[in-house]
C-alpha positions in Angstrom: -6.8 -19.3 8.4 -7.5 -15.7 7.5 -5.6 -14.5 4.4 -2.9 -12.1 5.6 -3.3 -9.7 2.6 -7.0 -9.9 2.6 -7.0 -8.7 6.2 -5.3 -5.5 5.0 -6.9 -4.9 1.7 -10.5 -5.6 2.9 -10.2 -2.6 5.3 -7.9 -0.4 3.2 -8.7 -0.8 -0.4 -6.7 0.3 -3.4 -8.0 1.2 -6.8 -6.3 1.8 -10.2 -7.1 4.1 -13.1 -5.2 3.6 -16.3 -4.0 6.8 -17.9 -1.7 5.7 -20.7 -1.1 2.7 -22.9 1.3 2.8 -25.8 4.9 3.9 -26.6 6.7 6.7 -24.9 9.6 8.3 -26.8 12.3 10.6 -25.7 11.8 12.5 -22.4 8.5 12.2 -20.5 8.0 13.9 -17.1 5.4 12.4 -14.7 4.7 14.9 -11.9 3.4 13.9 -8.4 -0.1 15.0 -7.8 0.2 15.0 -4.0 -2.3 12.2 -3.5 -1.9 9.2 -5.9 0.8 6.7 -6.6 1.5 5.2 -9.9 2.1 1.7 -11.4 3.9 1.3 -14.7 4.3 -1.9 -16.8 7.1 -1.8 -19.3 6.5 -4.4 -22.0 9.4 -3.6 -24.3 12.3 -1.2 -24.6 15.0 0.3 -22.5 14.1 3.0 -20.0 16.2 5.3 -17.8 14.2 6.5 -14.8 15.3 9.7 -13.1 14.2 11.1 -9.7 14.5 14.5 -8.2 16.8 13.2 -5.5 19.3 12.2 -8.1 18.6 8.4 -8.0 18.4 6.6 -11.3 17.1 3.3 -12.5 18.1 1.6 -15.7 15.5 -0.8 -17.0 16.6 -3.2 -19.7 14.0 -5.9 -19.6 10.2 -6.1 -19.2 9.5 -4.8 -15.7 7.0 -3.3 -13.3 7.7 0.0 -11.6 5.7 0.9 -8.6 5.4 4.2 -6.8 3.1 3.6 -3.8 3.1 7.3 -2.8 3.3 10.5 -4.9 6.8 10.9 -6.4 7.8 12.8 -9.5 9.9 10.9 -12.0 11.1 11.1 -15.6 11.3 8.5 -18.3 14.1 8.7 -20.8 13.8 6.4 -23.8 15.2 6.3 -27.3 13.7 9.2 -29.3 12.7 7.0 -32.2 12.1 3.5 -30.8 10.8 4.5 -27.4 9.4 1.9 -25.1 6.0 0.3 -24.7 4.2 1.3 -21.5 0.9 0.6 -19.7 0.5 3.1 -16.8 -2.1 3.6 -14.0 -2.7 5.9 -11.1 -3.1 4.2 -7.8 -5.5 5.5 -5.1 -4.8 4.0 -1.7 -7.7 4.5 0.6 -6.5 6.8 3.4 -3.7 8.1 1.2 -0.6 8.6 3.4 -2.4 6.7 6.3 -2.9 3.6 4.2 -0.9 0.9 5.9 0.1 -0.9 2.7 1.3 2.3 1.0 3.1 3.4 4.1 4.9 0.0 4.4 6.5 0.1 1.0 9.7 1.8 -0.1 9.3 5.0 -2.3 9.9 3.0 -5.5 10.0 -0.7 -6.4 11.2 -2.2 -9.7 10.8 -5.9 -10.5 11.2 -7.9 -13.7 7.8 -9.0 -14.9 8.9 -12.7 -14.7 9.2 -12.4 -10.9 5.4 -12.1 -10.6 4.5 -15.6 -9.9 1.5 -16.6 -11.9 1.4 -13.2 -13.5 2.0 -14.1 -17.2 -1.7 -14.9 -18.0 -2.8 -11.7 -16.4 -0.1 -9.7 -18.1 -0.9 -11.2 -21.5 -4.6 -10.1 -21.2 -3.6 -6.7 -19.8 -1.2 -5.9 -22.6 -3.6 -7.2 -25.2 -6.4 -5.0 -23.9 -4.0 -2.0 -23.3 -3.0 -1.9 -27.0 -6.4 -2.5 -28.4 -9.7 -0.5 -28.4 -12.5 -2.7 -27.2 -15.6 -1.9 -25.3 -15.1 -2.0 -21.5 -11.4 -1.5 -22.0 -10.9 1.1 -19.3 -12.9 -0.8 -16.6 -11.1 -4.1 -17.4 -7.6 -2.6 -17.4 -8.3 -0.9 -14.1 -9.2 -4.2 -12.5 -6.3 -6.0 -14.1 -3.8 -3.4 -12.7 -5.3 -4.0 -9.2 -4.6 -7.7 -9.7 -1.0 -6.9 -10.7 -0.6 -4.8 -7.6 -1.6 -7.8 -5.4 0.8 -10.0 -7.3 3.6 -7.4 -6.6 2.8 -7.4 -2.9 2.8 -11.2 -2.8 6.1 -11.3 -4.7 7.7 -8.9 -2.2 6.5 -10.8 0.8 7.4 -14.3 -0.5 10.8 -13.2 -1.7 11.9 -11.7 1.6 13.0 -8.5 -0.1 11.4 -6.4 2.6 13.4 -6.9 5.8 11.6 -4.4 8.1 8.1 -3.1 8.3 4.5 -4.3 8.1 4.9 -6.4 5.0 8.1 -8.0 6.4 6.0 -8.9 9.5 3.2 -10.3 7.3 5.8 -12.5 5.6 7.2 -13.8 8.9 6.0 -17.4 9.6 5.0 -16.6 13.2 4.5 -12.9 13.5 1.9 -12.8 10.8 -0.5 -14.7 13.0 -0.4 -12.0 15.6 -0.7 -9.2 13.0 -3.7 -10.8 11.3 -5.3 -11.2 14.8 -4.9 -7.4 15.5 -6.1 -6.5 12.0 -9.2 -8.7 12.2 -10.2 -8.0 15.8 -8.8 -4.5 16.8 -11.4 -4.2 19.6 -10.1 -7.2 21.5 -8.1 -6.6 24.7 -4.8 -7.8 23.2 -1.9 -8.3 25.6 1.7 -9.2 24.9 1.0 -12.7 26.2 -2.1 -13.3 24.1 -0.4 -12.0 21.0 2.7 -14.2 21.7 0.3 -17.2 22.0 -1.1 -16.4 18.6 2.4 -16.3 17.2 3.4 -19.5 19.0 6.3 -17.8 20.7 7.4 -16.9 24.2 6.7 -13.4 25.4 10.3 -12.3 25.3 11.0 -13.9 21.9 7.8 -12.4 20.4 8.5 -8.9 21.7 12.1 -8.9 20.4 11.2 -10.4 17.0 8.2 -8.0 16.6 10.3 -4.9 17.4 13.2 -6.0 15.1 10.9 -6.9 12.2 8.1 -4.4 12.4 10.1 -1.5 13.9 7.8 -0.9 16.9 6.4 -2.6 20.0 3.2 -4.7 19.6 1.4 -2.2 21.8 2.5 0.8 19.7 1.6 -1.0 16.5 -1.9 -1.9 17.8 -2.5 1.8 18.8 -1.4 2.9 15.3 -3.7 0.3 13.6 -6.6 1.5 15.7 -5.8 5.1 14.9 -5.9 4.3 11.2 -9.3 2.7 11.6 -10.6 5.7 13.5 -9.4 8.0 10.7 -11.1 5.8 8.2 -14.4 5.9 10.2 -14.1 9.7 10.6 -13.8 10.1 6.8 -17.0 8.1 6.4 -18.8 10.3 8.9 -19.4 7.8 11.6 -20.1 9.1 15.2 -17.3 8.9 17.8 -19.4 6.8 20.2 -19.8 4.1 17.6 -16.1 4.3 16.5 -14.9 4.0 20.1 -16.8 0.6 20.5 -15.7 -0.7 17.1 -11.9 -0.1 17.7 -11.7 -1.1 21.3 -12.0 2.0 23.4 -14.4 2.2 26.4 -15.5 5.7 25.7 -15.2 8.7 23.4 -12.8 10.3 26.0 -10.5 7.3 25.9 -10.6 7.3 22.1 -9.7 11.0 22.0 -6.8 10.6 24.4 -5.3 7.7 22.4 -5.9 9.5 19.1 -4.3 12.7 20.2 -1.3 10.8 21.6 -0.8 9.2 18.1 -1.6 12.2 15.9 -1.2 15.3 18.0 -4.8 16.3 17.3 -8.2 15.4 18.7 -10.5 13.5 16.4 -12.6 16.6 15.8 -9.5 18.7 15.0 -8.3 16.0 12.6 -11.7 15.8 10.9 -11.8 19.6 10.6 -8.4 19.7 9.0 -9.5 16.9 6.6 -12.6 19.0 5.6 -10.6 22.1 5.1 -8.2 20.2 2.8 -11.0 18.9 0.8 -12.6 22.4 0.4 -9.3 23.8 -0.7 -8.7 21.1 -3.3 
């Protein structure tokens, strides 16, 4: 059976880049850069986390704090004792179009002891973070990526996410249909064939999918194909090849479906992407 997380992460990767390891004392503002999320590991100390919308988190035990999308936040700690942090930027491939980042809430806070099997990884990570050894940056970056996968696993297995893609991936039946669409987007999936993959009747599958994912199976498949088209356009692949890879019979059919999803033709979308890169 295909790994349900692998089917996502193999197509839409995420990379981490450590930018801080050590104590933070008093008030520290972390702005949003418009593109990357952030992952913070709090090893020791009490932290008040403030957001621009007025929401506040009080962290009193070793915890992980995940921002899958850009979001400014402020850490308030004791001016003298502070708190021990290890922090990394997260770059989700496709940015706002990344299905994993888009499926998560704006901020997630979990005690470190809720990461099943995470203690060995965290021990190595904190040891490396607070030392100065050769290869430290590269090793920490990889370890943060492992921690992110453990967070996603914990969220799925705990049932904390009730609606959305990851809730569907946690569903004992729906996940089979989702993985099938992720692995073979060019297949001519029908409601009946997807229901068969899930081991459900058509009506039960359609109702459960809509209630759990928040859209119909057909709409989800079109959205998934659109993300794959955008990914291929970023890599400079020709429309004719993309149309075949994602299940459209022609460039014209691809363009119609793409515009229905995004409001732009593929060429218009790619032009906007290029303009944004040039302006950066």
